[in-house]
C-alpha positions as CSV (number, residue, x, y, z in Angstrom):
1,X,0.0,0.0,0.0
2,X,1.4,3.4,-0.9
3,X,2.2,5.9,1.9
4,X,-0.9,7.7,3.1
5,X,-0.9,11.3,4.2
6,X,-3.3,13.5,6.1
7,X,-5.4,15.7,3.8
8,X,-4.7,19.4,3.8
9,X,-7.5,21.6,5.3
10,X,-9.1,22.5,1.9
11,X,-9.0,19.0,0.6
12,X,-10.3,17.6,3.9
13,X,-13.3,19.9,3.8
14,X,-14.1,19.1,0.1
15,X,-13.7,15.3,0.5
16,X,-15.6,14.9,3.7
17,X,-18.5,17.0,2.3
18,X,-18.8,14.3,-0.4
19,X,-19.6,11.6,2.1
20,X,-23.3,10.7,2.3
21,X,-25.2,10.1,5.5
22,X,-24.7,8.4,7.9
23,X,-20.9,9.2,7.8
24,X,-19.6,11.4,10.6
25,X,-16.3,12.7,11.8
26,X,-15.0,11.2,15.0
27,X,-12.3,13.2,16.8
28,X,-10.1,12.1,19.7
29,X,-10.3,15.6,21.2
30,X,-12.1,18.8,20.5
31,X,-9.1,20.4,18.8
32,X,-8.8,17.7,16.1
33,X,-10.5,18.2,12.8
34,X,-11.2,14.4,12.6
35,X,-9.3,11.3,13.4
36,X,-11.7,8.8,11.9
37,X,-14.8,8.4,9.8
38,X,-17.6,6.5,11.4
39,X,-21.0,5.4,10.2
40,X,-23.8,3.3,11.7
41,X,-26.0,1.5,9.2
42,X,-29.4,0.1,10.1
43,X,-30.1,-3.5,9.0
44,X,-33.2,-5.6,8.6
45,X,-31.6,-8.7,10.0
46,X,-28.4,-10.2,11.3
47,X,-27.9,-12.2,8.1
48,X,-28.0,-8.9,6.2
49,X,-25.3,-7.6,8.4
50,X,-23.2,-10.7,7.8
51,X,-23.5,-10.2,4.1
52,X,-22.4,-6.6,4.5
53,X,-19.4,-7.5,6.6
54,X,-18.4,-10.1,4.0
55,X,-18.6,-7.6,1.1
56,X,-16.9,-4.8,3.1
57,X,-14.2,-7.3,4.0
58,X,-13.6,-8.3,0.4
59,X,-13.3,-4.6,-0.5
60,X,-10.9,-4.1,2.4
61,X,-8.7,-7.0,1.3
62,X,-8.7,-5.7,-2.3
63,X,-7.6,-2.2,-1.3
64,X,-5.4,-3.3,1.7
65,X,-7.2,-0.8,3.9
66,X,-9.2,-2.4,6.7
67,X,-12.0,-0.8,8.8
68,X,-13.1,-1.5,12.3
69,X,-16.4,-3.3,12.0
70,X,-19.0,-3.8,14.8
71,X,-22.0,-5.9,14.0
72,X,-25.0,-6.2,16.4
73,X,-28.5,-7.2,15.5
74,X,-30.0,-4.4,13.5
75,X,-26.9,-2.3,13.0
76,X,-23.4,-2.3,11.6
77,X,-20.9,0.4,12.6
78,X,-18.0,1.0,10.3
79,X,-14.9,3.1,11.3
80,X,-12.1,4.1,9.0
81,X,-8.8,5.8,10.0
82,X,-5.3,5.5,8.7
83,X,-3.3,4.6,11.7
84,X,0.1,5.3,10.2
85,X,-1.1,8.9,9.5
86,X,-3.0,9.3,12.7
87,X,-6.1,10.5,11.0
88,X,-8.2,10.6,7.8
89,X,-6.5,10.2,4.4
90,X,-7.7,9.8,0.9
91,X,-7.7,6.0,1.5
92,X,-10.4,6.5,4.2
93,X,-12.6,8.7,2.0
94,X,-12.4,6.2,-0.9
95,X,-13.2,3.3,1.4
96,X,-16.1,5.1,3.0
97,X,-17.6,5.9,-0.4
98,X,-17.2,2.2,-1.5
99,X,-18.8,1.1,1.8
100,X,-21.8,3.4,1.1
101,X,-22.2,1.8,-2.3
102,X,-22.2,-1.7,-0.7
103,X,-24.8,-0.7,1.9
104,X,-27.0,1.0,-0.7
105,X,-27.0,-2.2,-2.8
106,X,-27.9,-4.2,0.3
107,X,-30.8,-1.9,1.1
108,X,-32.0,-1.8,-2.6
């Protein structure tokens, strides 16, 4: 995987504005602009969640960029951050957009 760098302020604002609901910024402290992207997706069943996890996992393996996934009945929480950069990079934005496409297809 190529080196990932934090986005500059202008790019950060433009890229995070592209993210659809339910993506949000999660910060470690109030002074940080965002250390992670997090989304909680509602699900109709646990089986639906397992399908989503499998598809997101396949995407993660293909891109070599892996999210934190938490599956409970009725919801899947996905968190992206680039640990080596200590924050959000273009890898996280791209992965979040791909995850949104997966989740939209599951809900279609």
